[in-house]
Structures are given as structure tokens and as C-alpha cells.
C-alpha positions in Angstrom: 12.6 1.7 5.5 15.6 1.9 3.2 17.8 4.8 3.9 20.7 6.3 1.9 23.5 8.4 3.2 21.2 11.3 3.3 18.6 9.2 5.0 16.0 9.3 2.3 14.3 6.8 0.1 12.6 7.6 -3.2 9.8 5.7 -5.0 8.3 6.9 -8.2 4.5 6.5 -8.6 2.6 6.3 -11.8 -1.1 6.9 -12.4 -3.3 8.6 -9.8 -1.2 7.3 -6.9 -2.5 6.8 -3.5 -3.6 9.2 -0.7 -2.4 9.2 2.9 -3.6 11.6 5.5 -2.1 12.1 9.0 -4.4 13.8 11.4 -7.3 16.1 10.7 -7.6 19.9 10.3 -7.5 22.0 7.3 -5.1 21.6 4.3 -3.3 24.8 5.1 -2.2 23.7 8.5 -2.9 19.9 8.4 -1.9 19.7 12.1 -5.3 19.1 13.8 -4.6 17.5 17.2 -0.9 17.7 16.8 1.3 19.0 19.5 3.9 21.8 18.9 6.8 19.4 18.9 5.1 16.7 16.7 6.2 16.1 13.0 2.6 17.0 12.0 3.1 20.4 13.5 6.5 21.1 12.1 5.7 19.7 8.7 2.1 20.4 7.9 0.4 18.3 5.3 -0.1 20.1 2.0 2.6 22.6 2.6 5.2 23.3 0.0 8.6 23.1 1.8 12.3 23.0 1.0 14.4 20.7 3.3 18.1 20.7 3.6 19.6 17.4 4.6 22.8 16.5 6.3 25.6 15.6 6.1 26.1 16.7 2.4 23.6 19.6 2.3 21.3 18.0 -0.2 18.0 19.9 -0.9 14.6 18.4 -1.4 11.6 20.5 -2.5 8.1 19.4 -2.7 4.6 19.1 -1.1 4.4 17.4 2.4 2.4 14.3 1.7 2.3 12.9 5.2 4.4 12.3 8.3 4.8 9.3 10.6 5.7 9.8 14.2 6.7 6.1 14.7 9.3 6.0 12.1 10.2 9.7 12.5 9.6 10.2 8.7 8.5 12.9 6.5 7.1 12.0 3.1 7.6 14.6 0.3 5.7 14.5 -3.0 7.0 16.1 -6.1 4.8 16.2 -9.2 6.5 15.3 -12.5 5.8 16.7 -15.9 6.6 15.7 -19.4 6.6 12.1 -18.3 4.2 9.1 -18.0 4.8 9.1 -14.3 2.6 11.4 -12.1 4.8 12.0 -9.1 8.0 11.2 -7.2 7.6 10.2 -3.5 10.6 10.7 -1.2 10.7 9.3 2.4 13.1 11.3 4.6 14.3 10.5 8.1 13.4 13.7 10.2 16.7 13.4 12.0 18.6 14.2 8.8 16.9 17.6 8.3 19.2 20.4 9.2 17.2 23.2 7.7 13.6 23.8 6.4 11.8 26.6 4.7 8.1 27.0 3.8 7.7 28.1 0.3 5.1 31.0 0.2 2.2 30.1 -2.0 0.3 33.3 -1.2 2.3 35.4 -3.6 0.3 37.1 -6.4 0.1 35.1 -9.7 3.1 35.8 -11.9 5.1 37.0 -8.9 8.6 36.0 -8.1 7.7 33.6 -5.3 10.4 32.9 -2.7 13.8 34.6 -2.6 15.3 31.9 -4.8 13.0 32.9 -7.7 10.3 30.3 -7.8 7.3 31.7 -9.6 3.7 30.8 -8.9 3.7 28.7 -12.1 6.8 26.7 -10.7 5.1 26.2 -7.4 1.9 25.0 -9.0 3.9 22.5 -11.1 5.8 21.4 -8.0 2.6 20.8 -6.1 0.8 19.3 -9.0 -2.2 21.6 -8.7 -3.9 24.0 -11.2 -4.3 26.7 -8.5 -2.3 27.2 -5.4 -5.6 28.0 -3.5 -6.2 24.2 -3.8 -3.5 23.7 -1.0 -5.7 25.6 1.4 -8.8 23.5 0.9 -9.7 21.3 3.9 -8.3 17.8 3.8 -10.8 15.0 3.2 -12.5 13.4 6.3 -10.9 10.2 7.4 -12.9 7.8 9.5 -11.0 6.1 12.1 -13.6 3.4 12.4 -13.4 2.7 8.6 -9.6 2.5 8.8 -9.6 0.1 11.7 -12.1 -2.1 9.9 -9.9 -2.0 6.9 -6.9 -3.0 9.0 -8.9 -6.0 10.6 -10.0 -7.2 7.2 -6.4 -7.1 5.9 -5.2 -9.1 8.9 -8.0 -11.6 8.5 -7.2 -12.1 4.8 -3.5 -12.5 5.6 -4.2 -15.1 8.3 -6.5 -17.0 5.9 -3.8 -16.9 3.2 -1.3 -18.3 5.7 -3.7 -21.1 6.6 -3.7 -22.2 2.9 0.1 -23.0 3.0 1.1 -26.5 4.2 4.8 -26.6 4.9 4.6 -30.5 5.2 3.0 -30.9 1.7 5.0 -31.3 -1.4 5.3 -28.5 -3.9 3.0 -30.6 -6.2 0.5 -30.8 -3.4 0.5 -27.1 -2.6 0.0 -26.5 -6.4 -3.1 -28.8 -6.4 -4.4 -27.2 -3.3 -4.1 -23.7 -4.9 -5.9 -24.8 -8.1 -8.8 -26.4 -6.0 -9.0 -23.3 -3.9 -9.6 -21.1 -6.9 -12.2 -23.4 -8.3 -14.1 -24.5 -5.1 -13.4 -21.9 -2.4 -14.1 -24.3 0.5 -10.8 -26.1 0.6 -8.6 -26.9 3.7 -5.7 -29.0 4.7 -6.0 -32.0 6.9 -2.5 -33.2 7.6 -1.0 -33.8 4.2 -4.5 -34.5 2.6 -6.7 -31.9 0.9 -10.4 -31.7 1.9 -12.7 -30.2 -0.7 -16.2 -29.1 0.1 -16.1 -31.2 3.4 -16.8 -34.3 1.3 -13.8 -35.1 -1.0 -10.2 -35.9 0.0 -7.2 -35.8 -2.1 -4.3 -37.7 -0.7 -0.6 -37.7 -1.8 0.7 -37.9 -4.3 -2.2 -35.7 -5.4 -3.4 -37.4 -8.6 -6.9 -37.9 -9.9 -6.6 -41.5 -8.7 -6.1 -40.3 -5.2 -9.4 -38.4 -5.0 -12.1 -40.1 -3.0 -15.4 -39.3 -1.2 -15.0 -39.0 2.6 -18.2 -40.8 3.4 -17.9 -43.4 0.6 -21.5 -42.5 -0.5 -22.3 -42.8 -4.1 -24.6 -41.0 -6.5 -26.1 -37.5 -6.5 -24.1 -34.3 -5.9 -21.2 -36.1 -4.3 -20.3 -38.2 -7.4 -20.7 -35.0 -9.6 -18.4 -33.0 -7.2 -15.9 -35.9 -7.1 -15.7 -36.0 -10.9 -15.2 -32.2 -11.1 -12.4 -32.4 -8.5 -10.7 -35.1 -10.4 -10.7 -33.1 -13.6 -9.3 -30.1 -11.8 -6.5 -32.3 -10.2 -5.7 -34.0 -13.6 -5.5 -30.6 -15.5 -3.2 -29.2 -12.7 -0.9 -32.3 -12.7 -0.6 -32.0 -16.5 0.1 -28.3 -16.5 
């Protein structure tokens, strides 16, 4: 995590953005299962807060988007208006917070809001909602099982991606491999040679002339596949 002198990092998000939920419970409290000393309890999700940061006394105002106990971080979301961007996300090191204040969203519409004069309209704008009551709606249910499966799938795809990289092959060979993988799917490395569909081998220096059938059989689908692979290799070497 990148940190500045105020121990914060800001990323601007366009479009609808993404959604991150820490723990369960209702949107108003957002601290289901959280202990009193946890970040989730101190900085409830969906709460409008004003944080004062050391050492320079910088102030950050916005909606608590999520918290992370491992990195000791608080993520604040501030909606943007009169711009093509939807929101500004600020990641704050909780250790840098020297003061915090919850901004009261239960004031009557048109009221003065907090003591610094934030009206309900300003609070709605800051939170990016049409009605402040939306902040009290329950957070969407998050399936732990679904998240774990998503993580396993991401790890599996990353491992597959790493297996497609051959550090012993030349840059031209890696380029040919990538082209064949897009066209044929079933492509693997064997040493510095490329095996396609378990029946065709492409040897260095990876030209059409270096493509051959593994079993040396002729005719049928094997010959057709070999011809297709040669065309792909030739097109890749000329590009």
C-alpha cells in the first residue's frame, strides 16, 4: 500500500466502481461479529465520518467503504459531482487517525446537519445517495463459500497463466506460443518445443517449417490440424 506523509493513498474510480463488504450486520452499524476494539467496530461500514490525520491535521470526510484489519486500513469513499468520475477512494492507515467524528445523518431534511454546517443535501452528496435513509439499509449478504471459490478460481487461473511462460524459450517462441494458445487452447511447453493438441510439435526457431506431427502419421484430421498450425505460426512470424 502506498502511503504519503499523512499515511493515505487516493485512487479515483470511474463508472459504477466496485463493492467491498467487511463483515455482516446492518448498514447502519456494519459491525456484525466485530469486537469492540476492531476497526469494523470503530469505523462502521456505511457511516459518514470525518477523520483528522496526523501529523499535519489533514481532514478527510466521506463514507466508510470498508476496513481491513490485516493492513490496519480504513477505506473512505467520497462521491464526486459535476465530473465524469463517480467517486474518490482514499485508503488511510488507521494509526494516522488522531481524531474522528461521526456525521449525523438523522437530522431533518434541510437542517443544518453537524456543527460545522453540513446540510442534509451536502451529506447526501458526500455519500452519493438520494436519501440518507439508504445508509441504514442492511448490507447485501456476502457468501463466504462463494468468495472462497472465487479466490480458488483466481489462483488456479494465475497458476495456469504462469505455466504458459517458458523462461528458456526465446521471445519469438513465447510469441508463437501465445498466438497458438489463443487459437487452439490446448497448448503446452515441452522443453523449448511447443506441443499443440497433443499431436503437433513446433521446434525452435518456431517457423512453419519447424512444425511436425508427433506420431508421424499422415492424412485425416492430423494433417488438417498441422496445416492450420503452420498458417498460425507463419502469420505470427510475419506480424
